[in-house]
N, CA and C atoms of all chains as a GROMACS GRO file, in nm:
protein
  564
    1MET      N    1   2.115   0.466   0.446
    1MET     CA    2   1.974   0.476   0.410
    1MET      C    3   1.893   0.394   0.511
    2ALA      N    4   1.892   0.434   0.634
    2ALA     CA    5   1.815   0.356   0.731
    2ALA      C    6   1.758   0.453   0.833
    3MET      N    7   1.673   0.402   0.918
    3MET     CA    8   1.610   0.489   1.016
    3MET      C    9   1.598   0.414   1.147
    4PRO      N   10   1.640   0.472   1.259
    4PRO     CA   11   1.625   0.401   1.387
    4PRO      C   12   1.478   0.395   1.429
    5ALA      N   13   1.445   0.286   1.498
    5ALA     CA   14   1.306   0.264   1.538
    5ALA      C   15   1.254   0.378   1.625
    6ASN      N   16   1.340   0.428   1.715
    6ASN     CA   17   1.288   0.532   1.806
    6ASN      C   18   1.253   0.660   1.730
    7GLU      N   19   1.320   0.683   1.617
    7GLU     CA   20   1.288   0.804   1.539
    7GLU      C   21   1.149   0.788   1.474
    8ILE      N   22   1.123   0.665   1.428
    8ILE     CA   23   0.990   0.639   1.368
    8ILE      C   24   0.882   0.661   1.473
    9GLU      N   25   0.908   0.604   1.592
    9GLU     CA   26   0.810   0.616   1.700
    9GLU      C   27   0.787   0.762   1.736
   10ALA      N   28   0.898   0.838   1.743
   10ALA     CA   29   0.887   0.979   1.782
   10ALA      C   30   0.803   1.056   1.680
   11LEU      N   31   0.828   1.029   1.552
   11LEU     CA   32   0.754   1.100   1.447
   11LEU      C   33   0.604   1.068   1.454
   12ILE      N   34   0.573   0.939   1.475
   12ILE     CA   35   0.432   0.900   1.480
   12ILE      C   36   0.366   0.965   1.601
   13LYS      N   37   0.437   0.963   1.713
   13LYS     CA   38   0.378   1.020   1.836
   13LYS      C   39   0.365   1.171   1.828
   14ALA      N   40   0.453   1.234   1.748
   14ALA     CA   41   0.442   1.380   1.732
   14ALA      C   42   0.311   1.414   1.662
   15ALA      N   43   0.273   1.329   1.568
   15ALA     CA   44   0.149   1.355   1.492
   15ALA      C   45   0.028   1.297   1.565
   16LEU      N   46   0.051   1.188   1.639
   16LEU     CA   47  -0.062   1.123   1.708
   16LEU      C   48  -0.028   1.110   1.856
   17PRO      N   49  -0.045   1.218   1.933
   17PRO     CA   50   0.001   1.220   2.073
   17PRO      C   51  -0.054   1.105   2.157
   18ASP      N   52  -0.174   1.056   2.123
   18ASP     CA   53  -0.234   0.950   2.209
   18ASP      C   54  -0.193   0.811   2.162
   19ALA      N   55  -0.108   0.806   2.056
   19ALA     CA   56  -0.085   0.675   1.993
   19ALA      C   57  -0.004   0.581   2.080
   20GLN      N   58  -0.044   0.453   2.080
   20GLN     CA   59   0.043   0.349   2.138
   20GLN      C   60   0.114   0.286   2.017
   21VAL      N   61   0.244   0.290   2.020
   21VAL     CA   62   0.322   0.246   1.903
   21VAL      C   63   0.416   0.132   1.943
   22THR      N   64   0.413   0.022   1.867
   22THR     CA   65   0.516  -0.081   1.889
   22THR      C   66   0.586  -0.102   1.754
   23ILE      N   67   0.717  -0.109   1.757
   23ILE     CA   68   0.791  -0.120   1.631
   23ILE      C   69   0.885  -0.240   1.637
   24GLU      N   70   0.886  -0.317   1.530
   24GLU     CA   71   0.970  -0.436   1.524
   24GLU      C   72   1.060  -0.423   1.402
   25ASP      N   73   1.189  -0.443   1.424
   25ASP     CA   74   1.282  -0.434   1.312
   25ASP      C   75   1.286  -0.571   1.244
   26LEU      N   76   1.228  -0.581   1.126
   26LEU     CA   77   1.211  -0.712   1.063
   26LEU      C   78   1.343  -0.773   1.017
   27ALA      N   79   1.429  -0.687   0.963
   27ALA     CA   80   1.546  -0.747   0.899
   27ALA      C   81   1.676  -0.706   0.970
   28GLY      N   82   1.662  -0.624   1.076
   28GLY     CA   83   1.784  -0.585   1.147
   28GLY      C   84   1.868  -0.488   1.068
   29ASP      N   85   1.810  -0.432   0.960
   29ASP     CA   86   1.891  -0.341   0.877
   29ASP      C   87   1.840  -0.197   0.886
   30GLY      N   88   1.743  -0.172   0.976
   30GLY     CA   89   1.694  -0.035   0.990
   30GLY      C   90   1.614   0.011   0.870
   31ASP      N   91   1.576  -0.081   0.784
   31ASP     CA   92   1.507  -0.043   0.661
   31ASP      C   93   1.373  -0.113   0.646
   32HIS      N   94   1.355  -0.220   0.720
   32HIS     CA   95   1.231  -0.300   0.707
   32HIS      C   96   1.170  -0.316   0.845
   33TYR      N   97   1.064  -0.244   0.868
   33TYR     CA   98   1.002  -0.250   1.001
   33TYR      C   99   0.858  -0.296   0.990
   34ALA      N  100   0.806  -0.348   1.103
   34ALA     CA  101   0.662  -0.369   1.118
   34ALA      C  102   0.622  -0.282   1.236
   35ALA      N  103   0.511  -0.214   1.223
   35ALA     CA  104   0.468  -0.126   1.334
   35ALA      C  105   0.319  -0.142   1.357
   36THR      N  106   0.282  -0.142   1.485
   36THR     CA  107   0.139  -0.137   1.515
   36THR      C  108   0.114  -0.002   1.581
   37VAL      N  109   0.009   0.063   1.538
   37VAL     CA  110  -0.023   0.196   1.591
   37VAL      C  111  -0.171   0.196   1.631
   38VAL      N  112  -0.196   0.228   1.757
   38VAL     CA  113  -0.335   0.236   1.805
   38VAL      C  114  -0.360   0.380   1.845
   39SER      N  115  -0.461   0.441   1.782
   39SER     CA  116  -0.490   0.582   1.815
   39SER      C  117  -0.637   0.610   1.790
   40ALA      N  118  -0.692   0.698   1.873
   40ALA     CA  119  -0.834   0.732   1.857
   40ALA      C  120  -0.855   0.809   1.726
   41MET      N  121  -0.747   0.866   1.674
   41MET     CA  122  -0.758   0.940   1.546
   41MET      C  123  -0.804   0.850   1.432
   42PHE      N  124  -0.786   0.718   1.450
   42PHE     CA  125  -0.820   0.625   1.339
   42PHE      C  126  -0.968   0.590   1.337
   43ARG      N  127  -1.035   0.621   1.448
   43ARG     CA  128  -1.176   0.579   1.459
   43ARG      C  129  -1.255   0.630   1.338
   44GLY      N  130  -1.332   0.538   1.277
   44GLY     CA  131  -1.420   0.576   1.166
   44GLY      C  132  -1.347   0.594   1.034
   45LYS      N  133  -1.217   0.567   1.031
   45LYS     CA  134  -1.142   0.586   0.905
   45LYS      C  135  -1.114   0.449   0.842
   46SER      N  136  -1.104   0.450   0.708
   46SER     CA  137  -1.074   0.323   0.641
   46SER      C  138  -0.928   0.289   0.666
   47ARG      N  139  -0.894   0.162   0.637
   47ARG     CA  140  -0.756   0.118   0.661
   47ARG      C  141  -0.659   0.204   0.579
   48VAL      N  142  -0.695   0.232   0.455
   48VAL     CA  143  -0.606   0.312   0.371
   48VAL      C  144  -0.586   0.450   0.434
   49GLN      N  145  -0.694   0.509   0.481
   49GLN     CA  146  -0.682   0.642   0.542
   49GLN      C  147  -0.596   0.637   0.668
   50GLN      N  148  -0.613   0.531   0.745
   50GLN     CA  149  -0.534   0.519   0.868
   50GLN      C  150  -0.384   0.513   0.833
   51HIS      N  151  -0.353   0.431   0.732
   51HIS     CA  152  -0.211   0.420   0.695
   51HIS      C  153  -0.160   0.554   0.640
   52GLN      N  154  -0.247   0.625   0.568
   52GLN     CA  155  -0.203   0.754   0.511
   52GLN      C  156  -0.170   0.852   0.622
   53ILE      N  157  -0.243   0.844   0.734
   53ILE     CA  158  -0.215   0.934   0.847
   53ILE      C  159  -0.074   0.904   0.900
   54VAL      N  160  -0.042   0.774   0.910
   54VAL     CA  161   0.091   0.737   0.962
   54VAL      C  162   0.199   0.780   0.863
   55TYR      N  163   0.174   0.759   0.733
   55TYR     CA  164   0.275   0.799   0.633
   55TYR      C  165   0.296   0.950   0.637
   56ALA      N  166   0.187   1.025   0.657
   56ALA     CA  167   0.201   1.172   0.664
   56ALA      C  168   0.286   1.210   0.786
   57ALA      N  169   0.267   1.135   0.896
   57ALA     CA  170   0.344   1.164   1.018
   57ALA      C  171   0.493   1.142   0.993
   58LEU      N  172   0.523   1.051   0.903
   58LEU     CA  173   0.665   1.020   0.875
   58LEU      C  174   0.726   1.119   0.778
   59ARG      N  175   0.648   1.219   0.741
   59ARG     CA  176   0.694   1.335   0.662
   59ARG      C  177   0.788   1.292   0.547
   60GLY      N  178   0.736   1.212   0.460
   60GLY     CA  179   0.808   1.186   0.336
   60GLY      C  180   0.920   1.084   0.346
   61ARG      N  181   0.949   1.033   0.464
   61ARG     CA  182   1.060   0.936   0.472
   61ARG      C  183   1.016   0.800   0.420
   62MET      N  184   0.885   0.778   0.423
   62MET     CA  185   0.836   0.646   0.381
   62MET      C  186   0.860   0.631   0.231
   63GLY      N  187   0.925   0.523   0.195
   63GLY     CA  188   0.952   0.499   0.053
   63GLY      C  189   1.090   0.554   0.016
   64GLY      N  190   1.143   0.640   0.098
   64GLY     CA  191   1.279   0.689   0.070
   64GLY      C  192   1.373   0.627   0.171
   65GLU      N  193   1.399   0.698   0.281
   65GLU     CA  194   1.488   0.643   0.386
   65GLU      C  195   1.433   0.511   0.437
   66LEU      N  196   1.299   0.506   0.445
   66LEU     CA  197   1.237   0.388   0.504
   66LEU      C  198   1.178   0.305   0.390
   67HIS      N  199   1.240   0.189   0.363
   67HIS     CA  200   1.196   0.114   0.246
   67HIS      C  201   1.065   0.041   0.271
   68ALA      N  202   1.053  -0.018   0.389
   68ALA     CA  203   0.933  -0.099   0.410
   68ALA      C  204   0.883  -0.080   0.553
   69LEU      N  205   0.754  -0.055   0.564
   69LEU     CA  206   0.693  -0.044   0.697
   69LEU      C  207   0.559  -0.113   0.692
   70ALA      N  208   0.555  -0.236   0.746
   70ALA     CA  209   0.429  -0.311   0.746
   70ALA      C  210   0.345  -0.256   0.860
   71LEU      N  211   0.232  -0.199   0.828
   71LEU     CA  212   0.153  -0.129   0.929
   71LEU      C  213   0.031  -0.208   0.973
   72GLN      N  214   0.009  -0.206   1.104
   72GLN     CA  215  -0.117  -0.258   1.159
   72GLN      C  216  -0.176  -0.142   1.238
   73THR      N  217  -0.286  -0.085   1.189
   73THR     CA  218  -0.340   0.031   1.260
   73THR      C  219  -0.480  -0.001   1.314
   74SER      N  220  -0.515   0.058   1.426
   74SER     CA  221  -0.651   0.038   1.479
   74SER      C  222  -0.683   0.148   1.578
   75ALA      N  223  -0.814   0.165   1.599
   75ALA     CA  224  -0.857   0.261   1.703
   75ALA      C  225  -0.870   0.181   1.833
   76PRO      N  226  -0.850   0.246   1.948
   76PRO     CA  227  -0.864   0.172   2.075
   76PRO      C  228  -1.005   0.118   2.090
   77GLU      N  229  -1.018   0.003   2.157
   77GLU     CA  230  -1.153  -0.060   2.171
   77GLU      C  231  -1.249   0.032   2.243
   78MET      N  232  -0.178   2.304  -1.312
   78MET     CA  233  -0.186   2.205  -1.420
   78MET      C  234  -0.159   2.069  -1.352
   79ALA      N  235  -0.261   1.980  -1.359
   79ALA     CA  236  -0.245   1.850  -1.291
   79ALA      C  237  -0.126   1.778  -1.353
   80ASN      N  238  -0.074   1.687  -1.277
   80ASN     CA  239   0.041   1.609  -1.323
   80ASN      C  240   0.004   1.535  -1.452
   81PRO      N  241   0.080   1.553  -1.561
   81PRO     CA  242   0.040   1.491  -1.690
   81PRO      C  243   0.024   1.341  -1.680
   82VAL      N  244   0.100   1.278  -1.592
   82VAL     CA  245   0.093   1.132  -1.585
   82VAL      C  246  -0.041   1.088  -1.523
   83PHE      N  247  -0.109   1.182  -1.455
   83PHE     CA  248  -0.236   1.146  -1.390
   83PHE      C  249  -0.337   1.098  -1.496
   84GLU      N  250  -0.337   1.166  -1.614
   84GLU     CA  251  -0.435   1.124  -1.716
   84GLU      C  252  -0.407   0.979  -1.757
   85ARG      N  253  -0.279   0.951  -1.770
   85ARG     CA  254  -0.241   0.814  -1.812
   85ARG      C  255  -0.289   0.713  -1.707
   86ILE      N  256  -0.265   0.750  -1.580
   86ILE     CA  257  -0.305   0.658  -1.472
   86ILE      C  258  -0.456   0.642  -1.471
   87GLN      N  259  -0.525   0.755  -1.481
   87GLN     CA  260  -0.672   0.751  -1.478
   87GLN      C  261  -0.724   0.662  -1.590
   88ALA      N  262  -0.664   0.674  -1.707
   88ALA     CA  263  -0.708   0.592  -1.822
   88ALA      C  264  -0.684   0.444  -1.792
   89ASP      N  265  -0.568   0.414  -1.736
   89ASP     CA  266  -0.534   0.274  -1.705
   89ASP      C  267  -0.633   0.213  -1.605
   90ILE      N  268  -0.658   0.286  -1.497
   90ILE     CA  269  -0.741   0.227  -1.390
   90ILE      C  270  -0.888   0.224  -1.429
   91THR      N  271  -0.922   0.304  -1.532
   91THR     CA  272  -1.060   0.299  -1.580
   91THR      C  273  -1.077   0.186  -1.680
   92ALA      N  274  -0.974   0.169  -1.764
   92ALA     CA  275  -0.984   0.067  -1.870
   92ALA      C  276  -0.968  -0.074  -1.812
   93ASN      N  277  -0.895  -0.087  -1.702
   93ASN     CA  278  -0.869  -0.221  -1.647
   93ASN      C  279  -0.935  -0.237  -1.510
   94PRO      N  280  -1.033  -0.330  -1.501
   94PRO     CA  281  -1.104  -0.346  -1.374
   94PRO      C  282  -1.009  -0.369  -1.256
   95VAL      N  283  -0.904  -0.452  -1.281
   95VAL     CA  284  -0.806  -0.476  -1.172
   95VAL      C  285  -0.669  -0.434  -1.227
   96MET      N  286  -0.613  -0.329  -1.169
   96MET     CA  287  -0.488  -0.271  -1.220
   96MET      C  288  -0.385  -0.271  -1.106
   97LEU      N  289  -0.268  -0.328  -1.133
   97LEU     CA  290  -0.164  -0.335  -1.029
   97LEU      C  291  -0.038  -0.261  -1.075
   98TYR      N  292  -0.004  -0.157  -1.001
   98TYR     CA  293   0.123  -0.087  -1.028
   98TYR      C  294   0.227  -0.155  -0.940
   99MET      N  295   0.332  -0.207  -1.002
   99MET     CA  296   0.427  -0.290  -0.926
   99MET      C  297   0.569  -0.269  -0.975
  100LYS      N  298   0.662  -0.329  -0.900
  100LYS     CA  299   0.801  -0.329  -0.944
  100LYS      C  300   0.825  -0.461  -1.014
  101GLY      N  301   0.857  -0.452  -1.144
  101GLY     CA  302   0.875  -0.574  -1.222
  101GLY      C  303   0.746  -0.608  -1.293
  102THR      N  304   0.735  -0.734  -1.336
  102THR     CA  305   0.613  -0.776  -1.406
  102THR      C  306   0.554  -0.896  -1.333
  103ALA      N  307   0.432  -0.936  -1.373
  103ALA     CA  308   0.369  -1.050  -1.306
  103ALA      C  309   0.459  -1.174  -1.320
  104MET      N  310   0.521  -1.187  -1.436
  104MET     CA  311   0.608  -1.304  -1.459
  104MET      C  312   0.738  -1.289  -1.379
  105PHE      N  313   0.790  -1.165  -1.375
  105PHE     CA  314   0.919  -1.144  -1.306
  105PHE      C  315   0.907  -1.026  -1.209
  106PRO      N  316   0.836  -1.049  -1.096
  106PRO     CA  317   0.829  -0.940  -0.997
  106PRO      C  318   0.969  -0.913  -0.940
  107GLN      N  319   0.999  -0.787  -0.919
  107GLN     CA  320   1.135  -0.755  -0.871
  107GLN      C  321   1.133  -0.699  -0.730
  108CYS      N  322   1.026  -0.735  -0.655
  108CYS     CA  323   1.020  -0.689  -0.516
  108CYS      C  324   0.925  -0.785  -0.447
  109GLY      N  325   0.962  -0.826  -0.324
  109GLY     CA  326   0.884  -0.926  -0.253
  109GLY      C  327   0.739  -0.883  -0.232
  110PHE      N  328   0.724  -0.754  -0.205
  110PHE     CA  329   0.588  -0.705  -0.177
  110PHE      C  330   0.503  -0.711  -0.304
  111SER      N  331   0.563  -0.671  -0.417
  111SER     CA  332   0.488  -0.677  -0.544
  111SER      C  333   0.455  -0.823  -0.577
  112ALA      N  334   0.554  -0.910  -0.552
  112ALA     CA  335   0.532  -1.053  -0.584
  112ALA      C  336   0.415  -1.108  -0.504
  113ARG      N  337   0.404  -1.065  -0.378
  113ARG     CA  338   0.297  -1.120  -0.294
  113ARG      C  339   0.160  -1.082  -0.348
  114VAL      N  340   0.145  -0.958  -0.393
  114VAL     CA  341   0.014  -0.916  -0.445
  114VAL      C  342  -0.018  -0.994  -0.573
  115VAL      N  343   0.086  -1.016  -0.656
  115VAL     CA  344   0.065  -1.095  -0.779
  115VAL      C  345   0.018  -1.236  -0.741
  116GLN      N  346   0.083  -1.293  -0.639
  116GLN     CA  347   0.046  -1.429  -0.594
  116GLN      C  348  -0.100  -1.434  -0.549
  117ILE      N  349  -0.139  -1.334  -0.471
  117ILE     CA  350  -0.276  -1.331  -0.416
  117ILE      C  351  -0.377  -1.325  -0.530
  118LEU      N  352  -0.353  -1.232  -0.624
  118LEU     CA  353  -0.449  -1.216  -0.735
  118LEU      C  354  -0.452  -1.343  -0.821
  119SER      N  355  -0.336  -1.402  -0.844
  119SER     CA  356  -0.333  -1.523  -0.927
  119SER      C  357  -0.403  -1.637  -0.854
  120HIS      N  358  -0.379  -1.646  -0.723
  120HIS     CA  359  -0.442  -1.753  -0.644
  120HIS      C  360  -0.595  -1.741  -0.650
  121MET      N  361  -0.641  -1.617  -0.652
  121MET     CA  362  -0.787  -1.596  -0.654
  121MET      C  363  -0.843  -1.609  -0.796
  122GLY      N  364  -0.754  -1.628  -0.893
  122GLY     CA  365  -0.801  -1.644  -1.032
  122GLY      C  366  -0.860  -1.516  -1.087
  123VAL      N  367  -0.805  -1.402  -1.037
  123VAL     CA  368  -0.858  -1.273  -1.082
  123VAL      C  369  -0.769  -1.220  -1.195
  124PRO      N  370  -0.824  -1.198  -1.315
  124PRO     CA  371  -0.742  -1.140  -1.422
  124PRO      C  372  -0.703  -0.997  -1.384
  125PHE      N  373  -0.578  -0.962  -1.408
  125PHE     CA  374  -0.536  -0.825  -1.372
  125PHE      C  375  -0.429  -0.778  -1.469
  126LYS      N  376  -0.418  -0.644  -1.482
  126LYS     CA  377  -0.316  -0.586  -1.569
  126LYS      C  378  -0.211  -0.524  -1.477
  127THR      N  379  -0.084  -0.528  -1.521
  127THR     CA  380   0.020  -0.468  -1.436
  127THR      C  381   0.092  -0.356  -1.513
  128ALA      N  382   0.152  -0.268  -1.437
  128ALA     CA  383   0.239  -0.165  -1.497
  128ALA      C  384   0.368  -0.170  -1.416
  129ASN      N  385   0.480  -0.174  -1.487
  129ASN     CA  386   0.610  -0.186  -1.420
  129ASN      C  387   0.668  -0.047  -1.397
  130VAL      N  388   0.664  -0.002  -1.270
  130VAL     CA  389   0.712   0.134  -1.243
  130VAL      C  390   0.863   0.144  -1.256
  131LEU      N  391   0.932   0.030  -1.257
  131LEU     CA  392   1.079   0.037  -1.268
  131LEU      C  393   1.121   0.076  -1.409
  132GLU      N  394   1.028   0.059  -1.504
  132GLU     CA  395   1.062   0.095  -1.643
  132GLU      C  396   1.013   0.234  -1.679
  133ASP      N  397   0.954   0.303  -1.580
  133ASP     CA  398   0.888   0.430  -1.615
  133ASP      C  399   0.898   0.524  -1.495
  134ALA      N  400   1.006   0.602  -1.491
  134ALA     CA  401   1.034   0.688  -1.374
  134ALA      C  402   0.920   0.786  -1.349
  135GLU      N  403   0.862   0.836  -1.459
  135GLU     CA  404   0.754   0.935  -1.444
  135GLU      C  405   0.634   0.870  -1.372
  136LEU      N  406   0.608   0.744  -1.411
  136LEU     CA  407   0.496   0.672  -1.349
  136LEU      C  408   0.528   0.640  -1.204
  137ARG      N  409   0.657   0.605  -1.178
  137ARG     CA  410   0.696   0.566  -1.044
  137ARG      C  411   0.667   0.677  -0.943
  138ASP      N  412   0.693   0.801  -0.982
  138ASP     CA  413   0.664   0.912  -0.890
  138ASP      C  414   0.517   0.953  -0.899
  139GLY      N  415   0.468   0.953  -1.024
  139GLY     CA  416   0.330   0.999  -1.048
  139GLY      C  417   0.227   0.917  -0.971
  140ILE      N  418   0.249   0.784  -0.965
  140ILE     CA  419   0.149   0.699  -0.899
  140ILE      C  420   0.144   0.728  -0.749
  141LYS      N  421   0.260   0.765  -0.694
  141LYS     CA  422   0.262   0.792  -0.548
  141LYS      C  423   0.190   0.923  -0.518
  142GLU      N  424   0.203   1.017  -0.612
  142GLU     CA  425   0.135   1.145  -0.592
  142GLU      C  426  -0.015   1.128  -0.616
  143PHE      N  427  -0.047   1.047  -0.716
  143PHE     CA  428  -0.187   1.027  -0.757
  143PHE      C  429  -0.271   0.976  -0.639
  144SER      N  430  -0.212   0.879  -0.564
  144SER     CA  431  -0.292   0.817  -0.457
  144SER      C  432  -0.250   0.869  -0.319
  145SER      N  433  -0.156   0.961  -0.319
  145SER     CA  434  -0.088   1.006  -0.196
  145SER      C  435  -0.054   0.885  -0.107
  146TRP      N  436   0.012   0.790  -0.175
  146TRP     CA  437   0.058   0.667  -0.106
  146TRP      C  438   0.203   0.650  -0.146
  147PRO      N  439   0.295   0.643  -0.050
  147PRO     CA  440   0.437   0.657  -0.080
  147PRO      C  441   0.506   0.534  -0.138
  148THR      N  442   0.436   0.423  -0.147
  148THR     CA  443   0.510   0.303  -0.190
  148THR      C  444   0.438   0.231  -0.304
  149VAL      N  445   0.509   0.139  -0.363
  149VAL     CA  446   0.454   0.048  -0.464
  149VAL      C  447   0.476  -0.090  -0.406
  150PRO      N  448   0.390  -0.192  -0.424
  150PRO     CA  449   0.281  -0.197  -0.521
  150PRO      C  450   0.157  -0.118  -0.476
  151GLN      N  451   0.075  -0.088  -0.575
  151GLN     CA  452  -0.054  -0.025  -0.547
  151GLN      C  453  -0.161  -0.095  -0.630
  152LEU      N  454  -0.266  -0.141  -0.561
  152LEU     CA  455  -0.372  -0.215  -0.632
  152LEU      C  456  -0.496  -0.125  -0.647
  153TYR      N  457  -0.549  -0.123  -0.768
  153TYR     CA  458  -0.672  -0.047  -0.799
  153TYR      C  459  -0.777  -0.145  -0.850
  154VAL      N  460  -0.899  -0.132  -0.797
  154VAL     CA  461  -1.010  -0.214  -0.846
  154VAL      C  462  -1.120  -0.119  -0.893
  155LYS      N  463  -1.157  -0.130  -1.017
  155LYS     CA  464  -1.260  -0.043  -1.076
  155LYS      C  465  -1.226   0.104  -1.047
  156GLY      N  466  -1.102   0.137  -1.068
  156GLY     CA  467  -1.061   0.277  -1.057
  156GLY      C  468  -1.039   0.326  -0.916
  157GLU      N  469  -1.057   0.237  -0.817
  157GLU     CA  470  -1.044   0.283  -0.677
  157GLU      C  471  -0.920   0.222  -0.613
  158PHE      N  472  -0.844   0.306  -0.542
  158PHE     CA  473  -0.724   0.257  -0.476
  158PHE      C  474  -0.763   0.167  -0.359
  159VAL      N  475  -0.715   0.042  -0.360
  159VAL     CA  476  -0.751  -0.053  -0.255
  159VAL      C  477  -0.644  -0.053  -0.147
  160GLY      N  478  -0.516  -0.056  -0.188
  160GLY     CA  479  -0.409  -0.052  -0.087
  160GLY      C  480  -0.278  -0.105  -0.142
  161GLY      N  481  -0.180  -0.110  -0.050
  161GLY     CA  482  -0.050  -0.166  -0.085
  161GLY      C  483  -0.044  -0.311  -0.041
  162CYS      N  484   0.076  -0.362  -0.030
  162CYS     CA  485   0.093  -0.506  -0.004
  162CYS      C  486   0.028  -0.547   0.128
  163ASP      N  487   0.056  -0.475   0.237
  163ASP     CA  488   0.006  -0.526   0.366
  163ASP      C  489  -0.147  -0.516   0.376
  164ILE      N  490  -0.204  -0.411   0.316
  164ILE     CA  491  -0.352  -0.401   0.322
  164ILE      C  492  -0.415  -0.511   0.238
  165VAL      N  493  -0.360  -0.533   0.116
  165VAL     CA  494  -0.418  -0.637   0.029
  165VAL      C  495  -0.404  -0.775   0.096
  166THR      N  496  -0.289  -0.797   0.160
  166THR     CA  497  -0.269  -0.926   0.229
  166THR      C  498  -0.370  -0.943   0.342
  167GLU      N  499  -0.385  -0.837   0.422
  167GLU     CA  500  -0.478  -0.840   0.535
  167GLU      C  501  -0.621  -0.867   0.484
  168MET      N  502  -0.658  -0.798   0.376
  168MET     CA  503  -0.792  -0.815   0.320
  168MET      C  504  -0.811  -0.956   0.265
  169PHE      N  505  -0.705  -1.009   0.204
  169PHE     CA  506  -0.714  -1.146   0.148
  169PHE      C  507  -0.736  -1.245   0.261
  170GLN      N  508  -0.658  -1.230   0.369
  170GLN     CA  509  -0.668  -1.326   0.480
  170GLN      C  510  -0.805  -1.319   0.548
  171SER      N  511  -0.864  -1.200   0.550
  171SER     CA  512  -0.992  -1.187   0.621
  171SER      C  513  -1.110  -1.214   0.527
  172GLY      N  514  -1.081  -1.234   0.398
  172GLY     CA  515  -1.192  -1.259   0.303
  172GLY      C  516  -1.251  -1.130   0.250
  173GLU      N  517  -1.200  -1.015   0.302
  173GLU     CA  518  -1.256  -0.886   0.261
  173GLU      C  519  -1.223  -0.856   0.114
  174LEU      N  520  -1.106  -0.906   0.068
  174LEU     CA  521  -1.065  -0.877  -0.070
  174LEU      C  522  -1.163  -0.942  -0.168
  175LYS      N  523  -1.198  -1.069  -0.139
  175LYS     CA  524  -1.292  -1.141  -0.227
  175LYS      C  525  -1.426  -1.066  -0.227
  176ALA      N  526  -1.470  -1.024  -0.109
  176ALA     CA  527  -1.599  -0.954  -0.099
  176ALA      C  528  -1.595  -0.824  -0.178
  177THR      N  529  -1.484  -0.750  -0.161
  177THR     CA  530  -1.472  -0.621  -0.232
  177THR      C  531  -1.473  -0.642  -0.383
  178LEU      N  532  -1.398  -0.742  -0.430
  178LEU     CA  533  -1.392  -0.769  -0.575
  178LEU      C  534  -1.531  -0.805  -0.628
  179GLU      N  535  -1.598  -0.894  -0.557
  179GLU     CA  536  -1.730  -0.939  -0.605
  179GLU      C  537  -1.831  -0.825  -0.600
  180GLU      N  538  -1.822  -0.744  -0.496
  180GLU     CA  539  -1.912  -0.630  -0.480
  180GLU      C  540  -1.896  -0.533  -0.599
  181LYS      N  541  -1.772  -0.527  -0.649
  181LYS     CA  542  -1.747  -0.433  -0.761
  181LYS      C  543  -1.762  -0.504  -0.896
  182GLY      N  544  -1.816  -0.628  -0.891
  182GLY     CA  545  -1.847  -0.697  -1.016
  182GLY      C  546  -1.727  -0.760  -1.082
  183VAL      N  547  -1.622  -0.791  -1.001
  183VAL     CA  548  -1.505  -0.860  -1.059
  183VAL      C  549  -1.514  -1.007  -1.020
  184PRO      N  550  -1.527  -1.097  -1.121
  184PRO     CA  551  -1.544  -1.240  -1.088
  184PRO      C  552  -1.418  -1.295  -1.021
  185VAL      N  553  -1.441  -1.376  -0.916
  185VAL     CA  554  -1.328  -1.438  -0.845
  185VAL      C  555  -1.340  -1.589  -0.862
  186ALA      N  556  -1.241  -1.649  -0.930
  186ALA     CA  557  -1.252  -1.793  -0.958
  186ALA      C  558  -1.214  -1.873  -0.834
  187GLY      N  559  -1.093  -1.837  -0.775
  187GLY     CA  560  -1.044  -1.915  -0.661
  187GLY      C  561  -1.122  -1.877  -0.536
  188GLU      N  562  -1.056  -1.902  -0.417
  188GLU     CA  563  -1.130  -1.858  -0.296
  188GLU      C  564  -1.062  -1.740  -0.229
   0.00000   0.00000   0.00000
């Protein structure tokens, strides 16, 4: 029940082609990650909406295969 | 036909100004993320009601569909979804959580 970081990155980039993604494995168990995602798609959206875009990109794995993903999202300056 | 549990959720978040769907209870949180939100609300002296999704499988799935948010905990203030653990933490640290609560007429005792 784990997910490699590069798969998370690939999924996010598939949905957000311009995204700059950095992923940190918090616990070394492939289940608890922190990710920062910067994309112009987030501009003008609330934090909740931004996170929902990332969760949608992960196509249902969030909360199942992926137990925890601490997200930091922002639009480019 | 909307998900039957939605009515239950709607009633809860309307009846309780600050409603937290979590794993475990405020006294015995069973997940670090849920515990953190309980800590934040308690630190701010904000009265809140909790629902333990671990005791209610229908609620556990229903709440995720209701807010289209895949994880628990989920915090609602005056019927509006505020966020999960990392958003509530971020808002607390920036002071935005206190502002949001006060703006919605929820008294905040702590800081």
